[in-house]
N, C-alpha and C positions, 0 to 999 in steps of 0.2 A: 504494500500500500504506500502510495506517495505521501510526502509530508502533509500536503494539503488535505488528503483523505484522512490521515490520522488526526489532524486538528479538527476537522469536521466531525469525525466520529467521537472524539473526546467532548466537544461542545454539545453534541446531541445527548450526551449522558450526564451533563452537569445539571444538578438540581437547582431550580429557581423557585423561591418561596413567595415572593411578592406578586400579587395578582396583576398589578400595573406592568411589571416587567414581563410577565407571561403573555399579556395581551400585546405588548409591543413586539415581542418575539414572533407571535403568530402573524401579526399585521405585516411585519417586515418580510417574513418567509413567503407569505402570500403575494406580496408586492414584487419581490425580486426573483422568486423561484416559480411564480405562478402567473396566472392570467385568467381573464374572464372570457367565456365563450357563450354564444347563444345557440342552444340546441332545442329544436322544436318550440321556439318561442320562450324558452326559459333560460335564465342566467345560470351557468355552471361555473363554479370556481375550481381551478386546478392548480396544483403546485408539483413540479417535477424536481425530485431530490436525488442526491448521490448515494445516500446510505439508507438502509432499511431502518436503522435506529432513529434517524431524523424523521422519516416518514411516520413511524409509529408514534413518535413524540408529538408531531404536528397533529396527527389524527386524534390523539388523546386530549391535547390541549383544546382543539376545536370543540370537542364534545364537552369537556369539563367547563370551559369558559363561556361558550356560546350556545351549547345544547344542540348543535347540529351533528347529524350522523354523516360519516364519509366512508368512501371506499378507497382501498389501496390496490393499485394495479402495478404489476412488475413488467417492465419493458426490458427484455433481454438484449444483449449486444448483437449487432449484426448490421450489415450495410455500413452506413456512415457513423452509426452509434458505436462508440468504443467500449463502453462498459454498461453494466446493468443500471437501470434507473428505476425509481419508484415514483408513481404518480398518486397523489392524494387528491381525490375528487369529491366535491360536495355538489350533489344534483338537487336534492329536495331543499327548497328555499335557499338556493345559492345566492339569490339577490339579497335576502335578509342578511346573510353572512357578509356579503360584500359591503353592505351599508354599515354593519356593525364594526367592521375592521377598517373602514375608510377607503376601500377600493372604489366605492361609488359615493358620489356626493348625494345630498338629500333630493336632488332633482333627477337622480338616476344616471348621471354622467360619470365616466371614469376620471 
């Protein structure tokens, strides 16, 4: 594992107690590792991560802090993709999560 991978793995296992810090972590992960998609007229929130530990942590925090359920999909390497990636996806009320985390403004714009 490269040094960057080792650092990401270590950070994904670091315990954070303060709710405000946990919310900031979720918001930043969704903003920088994720995106918004419109699927069948509904907003879907996704984040693509390097490690399974980070994906599990994000999924847990989304549920604990915001009450939204998410799915984790594994994308194996192949083609242009060099390594395995994990995608955390919120489909049901993705728009609500996007508003709560600041991905969408009150008028529904990114």
